[in-house]
N, CA, C and O atoms as a GROMACS GRO file, in nm:
protein
  324
    1MET      N    1   0.082  -0.119   0.000
    1MET     CA    2   0.000   0.000   0.000
    1MET      C    3   0.087   0.126   0.000
    1MET      O    4   0.063   0.219  -0.077
    2LYS      N    5   0.189   0.127   0.089
    2LYS     CA    6   0.277   0.243   0.096
    2LYS      C    7   0.355   0.260  -0.035
    2LYS      O    8   0.384   0.371  -0.077
    3ARG      N    9   0.388   0.148  -0.097
    3ARG     CA   10   0.466   0.154  -0.221
    3ARG      C   11   0.384   0.216  -0.334
    3ARG      O   12   0.439   0.290  -0.415
    4SER      N   13   0.254   0.189  -0.343
    4SER     CA   14   0.171   0.246  -0.448
    4SER      C   15   0.149   0.396  -0.426
    4SER      O   16   0.138   0.471  -0.523
    5ILE      N   17   0.144   0.440  -0.302
    5ILE     CA   18   0.131   0.583  -0.271
    5ILE      C   19   0.260   0.654  -0.309
    5ILE      O   20   0.257   0.765  -0.363
    6LYS      N   21   0.376   0.589  -0.281
    6LYS     CA   22   0.505   0.647  -0.319
    6LYS      C   23   0.515   0.659  -0.471
    6LYS      O   24   0.560   0.761  -0.523
    7ASN      N   25   0.473   0.554  -0.541
    7ASN     CA   26   0.477   0.556  -0.688
    7ASN      C   27   0.385   0.665  -0.743
    7ASN      O   28   0.420   0.734  -0.838
    8LEU      N   29   0.268   0.679  -0.684
    8LEU     CA   30   0.173   0.781  -0.727
    8LEU      C   31   0.229   0.921  -0.702
    8LEU      O   32   0.217   1.009  -0.788
    9ALA      N   33   0.290   0.942  -0.586
    9ALA     CA   34   0.350   1.072  -0.554
    9ALA      C   35   0.467   1.102  -0.647
    9ALA      O   36   0.484   1.215  -0.692
   10LEU      N   37   0.549   1.001  -0.675
   10LEU     CA   38   0.662   1.018  -0.765
   10LEU      C   39   0.615   1.049  -0.907
   10LEU      O   40   0.672   1.135  -0.973
   11THR      N   41   0.514   0.979  -0.952
   11THR     CA   42   0.458   1.004  -1.084
   11THR      C   43   0.399   1.144  -1.094
   11THR      O   44   0.417   1.213  -1.195
   12ALA      N   45   0.330   1.187  -0.991
   12ALA     CA   46   0.272   1.322  -0.989
   12ALA      C   47   0.382   1.428  -0.990
   12ALA      O   48   0.370   1.529  -1.059
   13ALA      N   49   0.488   1.406  -0.915
   13ALA     CA   50   0.598   1.502  -0.910
   13ALA      C   51   0.670   1.511  -1.044
   13ALA      O   52   0.706   1.620  -1.088
   14ILE      N   53   0.691   1.398  -1.108
   14ILE     CA   54   0.758   1.397  -1.238
   14ILE      C   55   0.672   1.465  -1.344
   14ILE      O   56   0.723   1.544  -1.424
   15SER      N   57   0.543   1.437  -1.345
   15SER     CA   58   0.455   1.500  -1.444
   15SER      C   59   0.442   1.650  -1.420
   15SER      O   60   0.432   1.727  -1.515
   16LEU      N   61   0.442   1.692  -1.294
   16LEU     CA   62   0.438   1.835  -1.263
   16LEU      C   63   0.565   1.904  -1.310
   16LEU      O   64   0.560   2.014  -1.366
   17ALA      N   65   0.678   1.842  -1.286
   17ALA     CA   66   0.805   1.901  -1.329
   17ALA      C   67   0.814   1.907  -1.482
   17ALA      O   68   0.861   2.005  -1.538
   18ALA      N   69   0.769   1.800  -1.547
   18ALA     CA   70   0.773   1.798  -1.694
   18ALA      C   71   0.680   1.902  -1.754
   18ALA      O   72   0.716   1.969  -1.850
   19SER      N   73   0.561   1.917  -1.697
   19SER     CA   74   0.466   2.015  -1.752
   19SER      C   75   0.512   2.158  -1.727
   19SER      O   76   0.481   2.247  -1.806
   20SER      N   77   0.584   2.181  -1.618
   20SER     CA   78   0.633   2.317  -1.594
   20SER      C   79   0.751   2.351  -1.686
   20SER      O   80   0.772   2.468  -1.718
   21LEU      N   81   0.827   2.252  -1.728
   21LEU     CA   82   0.939   2.276  -1.818
   21LEU      C   83   0.894   2.296  -1.963
   21LEU      O   84   0.968   2.354  -2.042
   22ILE      N   85   0.777   2.249  -1.999
   22ILE     CA   86   0.728   2.264  -2.134
   22ILE      C   87   0.712   2.411  -2.170
   22ILE      O   88   0.741   2.451  -2.282
   23ALA      N   89   0.667   2.492  -2.077
   23ALA     CA   90   0.646   2.634  -2.102
   23ALA      C   91   0.778   2.707  -2.127
   23ALA      O   92   0.779   2.811  -2.193
   24CYS      N   93   0.888   2.656  -2.077
   24CYS     CA   94   1.018   2.721  -2.097
   24CYS      C   95   1.071   2.702  -2.238
   24CYS      O   96   1.166   2.770  -2.277
   25GLY      N   97   1.014   2.613  -2.315
   25GLY     CA   98   1.063   2.585  -2.448
   25GLY      C   99   1.005   2.673  -2.555
   25GLY      O  100   1.043   2.660  -2.672
   26ASP      N  101   0.914   2.764  -2.521
   26ASP     CA  102   0.854   2.852  -2.622
   26ASP      C  103   0.956   2.952  -2.673
   26ASP      O  104   1.031   3.011  -2.595
   27LYS      N  105   0.956   2.972  -2.804
   27LYS     CA  106   1.043   3.071  -2.864
   27LYS      C  107   0.971   3.205  -2.867
   27LYS      O  108   0.849   3.210  -2.874
   28GLN      N  109   1.045   3.312  -2.862
   28GLN     CA  110   0.987   3.445  -2.868
   28GLN      C  111   0.927   3.467  -3.006
   28GLN      O  112   0.990   3.439  -3.107
   29GLN      N  113   0.805   3.518  -3.009
   29GLN     CA  114   0.736   3.542  -3.135
   29GLN      C  115   0.733   3.691  -3.163
   29GLN      O  116   0.682   3.769  -3.082
   30THR      N  117   0.787   3.730  -3.277
   30THR     CA  118   0.787   3.871  -3.315
   30THR      C  119   0.724   3.884  -3.453
   30THR      O  120   0.732   3.793  -3.535
   31ALA      N  121   0.662   3.996  -3.475
   31ALA     CA  122   0.600   4.022  -3.605
   31ALA      C  123   0.707   4.063  -3.705
   31ALA      O  124   0.799   4.138  -3.672
   32ALA      N  125   0.694   4.013  -3.825
   32ALA     CA  126   0.790   4.047  -3.931
   32ALA      C  127   0.738   4.168  -4.007
   32ALA      O  128   0.693   4.157  -4.121
   33THR      N  129   0.745   4.284  -3.943
   33THR     CA  130   0.696   4.406  -4.006
   33THR      C  131   0.815   4.488  -4.054
   33THR      O  132   0.923   4.481  -3.997
   34PRO      N  133   0.794   4.564  -4.159
   34PRO     CA  134   0.904   4.650  -4.205
   34PRO      C  135   0.936   4.756  -4.100
   34PRO      O  136   0.850   4.795  -4.021
   35SER      N  137   1.059   4.800  -4.100
   35SER     CA  138   1.101   4.895  -3.998
   35SER      C  139   1.047   5.035  -4.022
   35SER      O  140   1.033   5.113  -3.927
   36LYS      N  141   1.017   5.070  -4.145
   36LYS     CA  142   0.968   5.204  -4.174
   36LYS      C  143   0.844   5.195  -4.262
   36LYS      O  144   0.846   5.132  -4.368
   37ASP      N  145   0.736   5.257  -4.219
   37ASP     CA  146   0.613   5.256  -4.297
   37ASP      C  147   0.616   5.370  -4.398
   37ASP      O  148   0.674   5.476  -4.375
   38ALA      N  149   0.552   5.346  -4.509
   38ALA     CA  150   0.541   5.449  -4.612
   38ALA      C  151   0.414   5.530  -4.585
   38ALA      O  152   0.322   5.483  -4.519
   39ALA      N  153   0.410   5.650  -4.637
   39ALA     CA  154   0.291   5.733  -4.623
   39ALA      C  155   0.175   5.668  -4.698
   39ALA      O  156   0.197   5.607  -4.803
   40PRO      N  157   0.052   5.679  -4.648
   40PRO     CA  158  -0.059   5.612  -4.713
   40PRO      C  159  -0.085   5.662  -4.855
   40PRO      O  160  -0.136   5.588  -4.938
   41TYR      N  161  -0.052   5.786  -4.882
   41TYR     CA  162  -0.076   5.841  -5.015
   41TYR      C  163   0.031   5.803  -5.115
   41TYR      O  164   0.024   5.842  -5.232
   42SER      N  165   0.133   5.727  -5.071
   42SER     CA  166   0.237   5.686  -5.165
   42SER      C  167   0.193   5.569  -5.252
   42SER      O  168   0.258   5.539  -5.352
   43GLY      N  169   0.085   5.502  -5.217
   43GLY     CA  170   0.030   5.395  -5.299
   43GLY      C  171   0.093   5.261  -5.273
   43GLY      O  172   0.185   5.248  -5.192
   44THR      N  173   0.042   5.160  -5.343
   44THR     CA  174   0.091   5.023  -5.324
   44THR      C  175   0.186   4.980  -5.434
   44THR      O  176   0.261   4.884  -5.416
   45GLY      N  177   0.186   5.049  -5.545
   45GLY     CA  178   0.268   5.010  -5.658
   45GLY      C  179   0.194   4.921  -5.756
   45GLY      O  180   0.248   4.884  -5.860
   46VAL      N  181   0.069   4.886  -5.724
   46VAL     CA  182  -0.013   4.804  -5.811
   46VAL      C  183  -0.130   4.889  -5.861
   46VAL      O  184  -0.208   4.940  -5.781
   47ALA      N  185  -0.139   4.904  -5.991
   47ALA     CA  186  -0.239   4.995  -6.048
   47ALA      C  187  -0.382   4.950  -6.022
   47ALA      O  188  -0.472   5.034  -6.016
   48SER      N  189  -0.405   4.821  -6.008
   48SER     CA  190  -0.542   4.773  -5.988
   48SER      C  191  -0.597   4.807  -5.850
   48SER      O  192  -0.717   4.794  -5.826
   49PHE      N  193  -0.510   4.851  -5.756
   49PHE     CA  194  -0.554   4.886  -5.622
   49PHE      C  195  -0.579   5.036  -5.606
   49PHE      O  196  -0.609   5.080  -5.495
   50THR      N  197  -0.568   5.113  -5.709
   50THR     CA  198  -0.584   5.258  -5.698
   50THR      C  199  -0.713   5.304  -5.765
   50THR      O  200  -0.764   5.238  -5.856
   51ALA      N  201  -0.764   5.416  -5.719
   51ALA     CA  202  -0.885   5.474  -5.778
   51ALA      C  203  -0.851   5.533  -5.914
   51ALA      O  204  -0.740   5.582  -5.934
   52PRO      N  205  -0.945   5.529  -6.008
   52PRO     CA  206  -0.918   5.585  -6.141
   52PRO      C  207  -0.885   5.735  -6.133
   52PRO      O  208  -0.953   5.811  -6.065
   53GLY      N  209  -0.780   5.775  -6.202
   53GLY     CA  210  -0.741   5.915  -6.204
   53GLY      C  211  -0.648   5.957  -6.092
   53GLY      O  212  -0.599   6.070  -6.092
   54TRP      N  213  -0.621   5.870  -5.997
   54TRP     CA  214  -0.534   5.906  -5.885
   54TRP      C  215  -0.392   5.858  -5.915
   54TRP      O  216  -0.372   5.748  -5.966
   55LYS      N  217  -0.294   5.942  -5.884
   55LYS     CA  218  -0.153   5.908  -5.904
   55LYS      C  219  -0.087   5.887  -5.768
   55LYS      O  220  -0.112   5.962  -5.674
   56ALA      N  221  -0.005   5.786  -5.759
   56ALA     CA  222   0.065   5.757  -5.634
   56ALA      C  223   0.154   5.874  -5.595
   56ALA      O  224   0.227   5.928  -5.679
   57GLY      N  225   0.150   5.912  -5.470
   57GLY     CA  226   0.232   6.021  -5.418
   57GLY      C  227   0.162   6.156  -5.416
   57GLY      O  228   0.220   6.253  -5.367
   58ASP      N  229   0.041   6.164  -5.469
   58ASP     CA  230  -0.034   6.290  -5.473
   58ASP      C  231  -0.116   6.303  -5.344
   58ASP      O  232  -0.227   6.251  -5.335
   59LYS      N  233  -0.059   6.373  -5.246
   59LYS     CA  234  -0.123   6.384  -5.113
   59LYS      C  235  -0.254   6.461  -5.120
   59LYS      O  236  -0.350   6.423  -5.053
   60THR      N  237  -0.260   6.566  -5.199
   60THR     CA  238  -0.383   6.646  -5.208
   60THR      C  239  -0.497   6.564  -5.266
   60THR      O  240  -0.609   6.568  -5.216
   61ALA      N  241  -0.468   6.490  -5.373
   61ALA     CA  242  -0.572   6.406  -5.434
   61ALA      C  243  -0.615   6.294  -5.339
   61ALA      O  244  -0.732   6.256  -5.337
   62TRP      N  245  -0.522   6.242  -5.260
   62TRP     CA  246  -0.553   6.138  -5.162
   62TRP      C  247  -0.651   6.192  -5.058
   62TRP      O  248  -0.751   6.127  -5.027
   63GLU      N  249  -0.622   6.310  -5.004
   63GLU     CA  250  -0.710   6.369  -4.903
   63GLU      C  251  -0.847   6.400  -4.961
   63GLU      O  252  -0.949   6.380  -4.894
   64GLN      N  253  -0.851   6.449  -5.085
   64GLN     CA  254  -0.979   6.478  -5.150
   64GLN      C  255  -1.059   6.349  -5.171
   64GLN      O  256  -1.181   6.348  -5.152
   65GLN      N  257  -0.992   6.241  -5.208
   65GLN     CA  258  -1.059   6.112  -5.227
   65GLN      C  259  -1.119   6.064  -5.095
   65GLN      O  260  -1.230   6.012  -5.094
   66LEU      N  261  -1.047   6.081  -4.986
   66LEU     CA  262  -1.099   6.040  -4.855
   66LEU      C  263  -1.222   6.123  -4.816
   66LEU      O  264  -1.319   6.069  -4.763
   67LYS      N  265  -1.218   6.253  -4.843
   67LYS     CA  266  -1.334   6.338  -4.813
   67LYS      C  267  -1.454   6.297  -4.897
   67LYS      O  268  -1.566   6.291  -4.846
   68THR      N  269  -1.431   6.270  -5.025
   68THR     CA  270  -1.540   6.228  -5.114
   68THR      C  271  -1.598   6.094  -5.070
   68THR      O  272  -1.719   6.076  -5.069
   69ARG      N  273  -1.512   6.002  -5.033
   69ARG     CA  274  -1.558   5.871  -4.988
   69ARG      C  275  -1.639   5.884  -4.860
   69ARG      O  276  -1.738   5.813  -4.841
   70MET      N  277  -1.597   5.974  -4.772
   70MET     CA  278  -1.670   5.995  -4.647
   70MET      C  279  -1.809   6.052  -4.674
   70MET      O  280  -1.906   6.010  -4.611
   71GLN      N  281  -1.819   6.145  -4.763
   71GLN     CA  282  -1.948   6.207  -4.793
   71GLN      C  283  -2.041   6.114  -4.869
   71GLN      O  284  -2.160   6.109  -4.841
   72ASN      N  285  -1.989   6.040  -4.966
   72ASN     CA  286  -2.073   5.957  -5.051
   72ASN      C  287  -2.103   5.819  -4.992
   72ASN      O  288  -2.213   5.767  -5.010
   73GLY      N  289  -2.008   5.762  -4.924
   73GLY     CA  290  -2.026   5.624  -4.883
   73GLY      C  291  -2.054   5.601  -4.737
   73GLY      O  292  -2.114   5.499  -4.701
   74GLN      N  293  -2.013   5.692  -4.651
   74GLN     CA  294  -2.024   5.665  -4.508
   74GLN      C  295  -2.105   5.770  -4.433
   74GLN      O  296  -2.106   5.771  -4.310
   75ASN      N  297  -2.172   5.856  -4.502
   75ASN     CA  298  -2.252   5.958  -4.438
   75ASN      C  299  -2.399   5.916  -4.444
   75ASN      O  300  -2.459   5.914  -4.551
   76GLU      N  301  -2.456   5.881  -4.330
   76GLU     CA  302  -2.593   5.830  -4.325
   76GLU      C  303  -2.694   5.937  -4.361
   76GLU      O  304  -2.803   5.903  -4.409
   77TYR      N  305  -2.664   6.063  -4.341
   77TYR     CA  306  -2.759   6.170  -4.375
   77TYR      C  307  -2.779   6.179  -4.526
   77TYR      O  308  -2.888   6.212  -4.573
   78ASN      N  309  -2.675   6.149  -4.603
   78ASN     CA  310  -2.687   6.151  -4.749
   78ASN      C  311  -2.760   6.029  -4.803
   78ASN      O  312  -2.811   6.034  -4.915
   79LYS      N  313  -2.767   5.920  -4.728
   79LYS     CA  314  -2.831   5.799  -4.774
   79LYS      C  315  -2.982   5.801  -4.759
   79LYS      O  316  -3.052   5.725  -4.825
   80VAL      N  317  -3.033   5.887  -4.673
   80VAL     CA  318  -3.178   5.893  -4.649
   80VAL      C  319  -3.244   5.959  -4.768
   80VAL      O  320  -3.201   6.064  -4.814
   81ASN      N  321  -3.351   5.896  -4.819
   81ASN     CA  322  -3.423   5.951  -4.935
   81ASN      C  323  -3.517   6.060  -4.897
   81ASN      O  324  -3.584   6.116  -4.984
   0.00000   0.00000   0.00000
């Protein structure tokens, strides 16, 4: 009887030690992001992702496009008939 309790305690201690060591094996996870972000108005470099008539790098046209999109697409007062 005492021997089975010893074996049970030993098994519990070994499993506890093993489970606590598992967490130490995790590697640090970092995001692979570029170190410097480009301005949003600089574009993506792919013509199919740009609005017709807009040129990459044109900050004024970018801001105007955002204002137009806000008024036409996201303004609930303009959507009411």
